[in-house]
C-alpha positions in Angstrom: 0.4 -55.3 -11.2 -1.2 -52.2 -10.0 -2.7 -49.1 -11.7 -1.7 -45.4 -11.3 -4.0 -42.5 -12.3 -2.3 -39.4 -13.7 -4.5 -36.3 -13.8 -4.7 -34.0 -16.8 -2.3 -31.4 -15.3 0.2 -33.9 -14.1 3.1 -35.9 -15.4 4.5 -39.2 -14.2 7.9 -40.8 -14.3 8.4 -44.5 -14.1 11.6 -45.9 -12.7 12.8 -49.5 -12.2 15.8 -50.2 -10.1 16.8 -46.5 -10.3 16.6 -46.5 -14.1 14.1 -44.3 -16.0 11.7 -46.3 -18.0 9.0 -44.0 -19.4 6.8 -40.9 -19.0 3.2 -41.2 -18.1 0.6 -38.8 -19.5 -2.9 -38.2 -18.2 -4.9 -41.4 -17.7 -4.8 -44.8 -15.9 -1.6 -46.8 -16.3 -0.6 -50.3 -15.4 2.6 -50.6 -13.3 4.7 -53.7 -13.4 6.2 -55.2 -10.3 9.5 -53.6 -9.4 8.5 -50.3 -11.0 7.9 -47.1 -9.1 6.1 -43.9 -10.1 6.7 -40.3 -9.2 3.9 -37.9 -10.1 4.4 -34.1 -10.5 2.2 -31.1 -11.2 2.9 -29.4 -14.5 4.5 -25.9 -13.9 5.8 -26.9 -10.5 9.4 -27.2 -9.3 11.0 -30.6 -9.7 11.6 -31.5 -6.0 13.1 -34.7 -4.6 13.7 -36.4 -7.9 14.2 -40.2 -7.9 17.8 -39.6 -9.1 20.2 -36.8 -9.7 18.9 -33.9 -11.9 21.9 -34.3 -14.2 21.0 -38.0 -14.8 17.4 -37.1 -15.4 18.4 -34.5 -18.0 20.4 -37.1 -19.9 17.1 -38.6 -21.0 15.8 -36.6 -23.9 12.1 -37.4 -23.0 12.6 -35.7 -19.6 14.8 -32.9 -20.8 12.2 -31.8 -23.3 9.6 -31.5 -20.6 11.7 -29.5 -18.1 12.5 -25.8 -18.1 16.0 -25.7 -16.5 17.8 -22.5 -15.3 21.3 -22.4 -13.8 22.2 -19.7 -11.3 25.9 -19.2 -10.8 27.8 -18.0 -7.8 27.2 -14.3 -7.1 24.0 -14.4 -9.1 20.3 -14.5 -8.5 17.5 -15.1 -10.9 14.1 -13.4 -10.7 11.3 -15.6 -11.9 8.2 -14.1 -13.5 5.0 -15.7 -14.8 3.1 -13.4 -17.3 5.2 -10.5 -16.1 4.2 -11.2 -12.5 7.0 -11.8 -10.0 7.0 -15.3 -8.5 10.3 -16.0 -6.6 14.0 -15.4 -6.3 16.3 -18.3 -7.3 19.8 -18.3 -5.8 22.8 -20.2 -6.9 22.1 -23.8 -8.2 20.3 -25.6 -10.9 16.5 -25.3 -10.9 14.1 -27.3 -13.0 10.4 -26.6 -13.6 7.9 -28.8 -15.5 6.7 -27.2 -18.7 3.0 -27.1 -19.5 0.4 -24.9 -17.9 2.7 -22.1 -16.7 5.2 -20.1 -18.8 8.1 -18.7 -16.9 10.6 -16.0 -17.8 13.7 -15.1 -15.9 16.0 -12.1 -15.2 19.5 -12.8 -14.0 21.5 -10.3 -12.0 25.2 -10.4 -11.2 25.6 -9.5 -7.5 29.3 -8.9 -8.0 28.4 -5.7 -9.7 27.0 -2.6 -7.9 24.5 -1.3 -10.4 21.1 -2.9 -10.6 19.9 -3.5 -14.2 17.2 -1.2 -15.5 15.1 -4.3 -16.4 14.5 -5.0 -12.7 11.5 -3.0 -11.5 12.7 -1.9 -8.1 9.5 0.0 -7.5 7.5 -3.2 -7.2 10.3 -5.4 -5.7 11.4 -3.1 -2.8 11.5 -3.4 0.1 10.3 -7.0 -0.4 11.5 -9.4 -1.6 14.8 -7.9 -2.7 15.7 -6.2 0.6 18.1 -9.1 1.5 20.1 -8.5 -1.7 20.0 -4.7 -2.0 21.4 -1.8 0.0 19.5 1.4 0.0 20.5 5.1 0.6 18.1 8.0 0.7 19.1 11.6 0.1 16.4 13.9 1.5 14.9 16.9 -0.5 17.0 19.4 1.6 20.3 17.4 1.2 23.0 16.6 -1.3 25.1 13.4 -1.1 28.5 12.4 -2.2 29.0 8.8 -3.3 32.2 7.0 -2.4 32.8 3.5 -4.1 35.7 1.5 -2.7 36.6 4.6 -0.7 37.0 6.7 -3.9 34.8 9.6 -4.9 32.4 8.6 -7.6 29.7 11.3 -8.0 27.3 13.8 -6.4 23.8 12.4 -5.4 20.8 14.6 -5.8 17.7 14.1 -3.6 16.2 10.6 -4.1 16.5 6.9 -3.2 19.5 4.9 -4.5 19.9 1.1 -4.7 23.0 -1.1 -5.1 23.6 -4.8 -4.9 25.0 -6.0 -1.6 28.4 -7.4 -2.1 32.0 -6.9 -0.8 32.5 -3.6 -2.6 32.3 -0.8 0.1 29.8 1.9 -0.7 29.6 5.0 1.5 27.3 8.0 1.1 28.1 11.2 2.9 25.3 13.8 3.0 25.2 17.5 3.8 22.3 19.7 4.7 21.8 22.4 2.1 19.6 24.6 4.3 20.8 27.6 6.2 22.7 26.5 9.2 24.3 28.2 12.2 27.6 27.7 14.1 27.9 29.0 17.6 31.2 30.3 19.1 30.1 30.4 22.7 31.9 31.4 25.9 35.1 32.8 24.4 37.5 34.1 27.1 39.2 37.1 25.4 41.5 39.9 26.6 40.9 43.4 25.1 43.7 45.8 24.2 43.6 47.4 27.7 43.8 43.9 29.3 40.2 43.7 30.3 39.0 40.1 30.5 35.6 39.3 29.1 33.5 36.3 27.8 31.9 36.7 24.4 29.4 34.6 22.4 29.1 34.9 18.7 27.2 33.2 15.9 27.5 32.8 12.2 24.8 31.7 9.7 26.0 29.9 6.6 24.9 27.7 3.7 26.8 25.0 1.9 27.2 25.9 -1.8 29.9 23.5 -3.0 29.4 20.0 -1.8 32.7 18.8 -3.4 34.8 21.3 -1.5 32.9 20.7 1.8 32.9 16.9 1.8 35.7 15.8 -0.6 38.4 18.4 -0.6 38.1 19.3 3.1 37.7 17.2 6.3 35.3 18.4 9.0 34.4 21.7 7.2 32.3 22.8 10.1 35.2 22.5 12.6 37.4 24.5 10.2 34.8 27.2 9.9 34.5 27.4 13.6 38.2 27.8 14.1 38.4 30.4 11.4 35.7 32.5 13.0 37.1 32.0 16.4 40.6 33.3 15.4 39.1 36.3 13.5 37.0 37.2 16.6 40.0 37.0 18.9 42.1 39.2 16.6 39.5 41.9 16.3 38.6 42.0 20.0 42.3 42.0 21.0 42.8 45.2 19.0 40.1 47.2 20.8 39.9 48.6 24.3 36.8 47.7 26.4 35.2 51.1 25.8 35.9 50.9 22.1 34.4 47.4 22.0 31.2 48.5 23.8 30.9 51.6 21.5 31.5 49.6 18.3 29.7 46.4 19.1 27.6 46.6 15.9 30.8 46.6 13.8 32.0 43.2 15.1 29.8 41.0 12.9 30.6 42.8 9.5 34.3 42.6 10.2 34.2 38.9 11.1 32.1 38.0 8.1 34.5 39.9 5.8 37.6 38.4 7.4 36.4 34.8 7.1 34.7 35.0 3.7 37.7 33.7 1.8 38.3 30.8 4.1 34.6 29.9 4.0 34.7 29.9 0.2 37.5 27.4 0.2 35.4 25.2 2.4 32.5 25.4 0.0 30.5 27.6 2.4 28.8 31.0 1.9 28.4 33.1 5.0 24.9 34.7 5.3 25.0 36.6 8.6 26.2 36.7 12.1 26.3 38.8 15.3 27.4 39.1 18.9 25.1 37.3 21.2 26.5 38.2 24.6 29.4 40.2 26.1 29.8 39.1 29.8 32.3 41.0 32.1 33.8 39.5 35.3 32.2 40.4 38.6 34.7 43.0 39.7 34.8 44.6 36.2 31.0 44.7 36.2 30.9 46.4 39.6 33.3 49.1 38.4 31.3 49.7 35.2 28.1 50.0 37.3 29.8 52.6 39.6 31.0 54.6 36.6 27.5 54.5 35.2 26.0 55.6 38.5 28.4 58.5 38.7 27.6 59.6 35.2 23.9 59.4 35.9 24.2 61.4 39.1 26.2 64.1 37.3 23.5 64.3 34.7 20.8 64.5 37.4 22.6 67.3 39.2 23.1 69.2 36.0 19.3 68.8 35.2 18.4 70.0 38.7 20.6 73.1 38.5 19.2 73.9 35.1 15.6 73.6 36.4 16.4 75.7 39.5 17.9 78.4 37.3 14.9 78.4 35.1 12.5 78.5 38.1 14.4 81.4 39.7 14.3 83.3 36.4 10.6 82.7 36.1 10.0 84.0 39.6 12.1 87.1 38.9 10.1 87.9 35.8 6.8 87.4 37.7 7.9 89.8 40.5 8.9 92.5 38.0 5.5 92.2 36.3 3.6 92.3 39.6 5.6 95.4 40.7 4.5 97.3 37.6 0.9 96.1 37.4 -1.5 96.5 40.4 -4.1 94.4 38.8 -1.7 91.5 38.3 -0.8 91.8 42.0 -4.5 91.6 42.9 -5.0 88.5 40.7 -2.0 86.8 42.3 -3.3 87.7 45.7 -6.7 86.2 44.9 -5.0 83.0 43.7 -3.2 82.6 47.0 -6.4 83.4 48.9 -8.1 80.7 46.9 -5.4 78.2 47.8 -5.6 79.2 51.5 -9.4 78.9 51.4 -9.2 75.3 50.1 -7.3 74.3 53.2 -9.7 76.0 55.7 -12.0 73.5 57.3 -14.2 76.1 59.2 -14.6 79.8 59.7 -15.5 81.2 63.2 -17.4 84.6 63.2 -17.6 86.5 66.5 -20.5 88.8 67.6 -18.5 92.0 67.3 -19.5 93.6 64.0 -21.3 92.2 61.0 -20.2 89.0 59.3 -19.5 90.7 56.0 -17.1 93.1 57.7 -15.2 90.2 59.4 -14.8 88.3 56.1 -13.6 91.5 54.4 -11.1 91.9 57.2 -9.7 88.4 56.5 -9.6 88.5 52.7 -9.0 92.1 51.7 -5.5 93.4 51.9 -4.8 96.6 53.8 -1.9 98.8 52.9 -0.2 98.1 56.3 -0.6 94.3 56.0 1.6 92.1 53.8 0.5 88.7 52.4 3.3 86.3 52.7 
């Protein structure tokens, strides 16, 4: 014989030749020859039992001391102790010794998509449930459309969404609800007078109806691009090159008005647009430059002739005033003498006569001498 000690928080099972004999509570116990003892902590998982769990549960003394939970296929069980998460139990039969710890369980059917409200995802995500849950996030500037099994289900507002991982396909399509811009760049277009040009245009828009944009239409951005492109070609093709250059500011309002109905069917509201560039081929650009130069030269010649006429008229008026007014003539003469004096570097005075008389001879007009 031998003795076995069982602590206060333990429980012992005595087996003989594979048959359960008795339970051992806390204390020292004698074990007869041929008997074996398995000791377990209360509140722990029953692991490596001496025999099959079903056989153990057939003994009422053992079944009363075990907390058994069965998890079916496509299920998981969340184990809690005093509302504190402990572990996740997958399919199978699980047995815990009763006693010190009191467990509670929440079962979840993974074959369904929706996660029960009783499961606090805020504390269980991303760990430990990440292996069983799929997550989709819709940002604050987005709206989402949920497709379940490839069928439209509902619109998703900004937030984080969780579904169980299973074989049911779940797809979330999102759209940016901020103002966006589509570029129609490098369009080769012929004008009404057969002038070839390359034009770039842009349209600003915002998605207003998510159902129309993502459910009722496919690739709404491509459809909007083609609609604007066709309207642009139609408008440019009805104008000559000169008309287009003169009415460049009218292109955007026409295009926005012409495509507004199509945009509404796509769930889009147009907010603005405009012509970014109009690029002419090299030979056409040279011709336009020559025309511009000729126009500017003609304008310059016209201005020069106008200024010459005004100058001549001013000289004629001055001459008439000077002819009738001796004092004005004298003032004009002094003005020219002052201008001449500014250019004189030195004055030479000879010995013949006084210096005052010689200066007077230079500066004072005699009746027989003309100042040119």
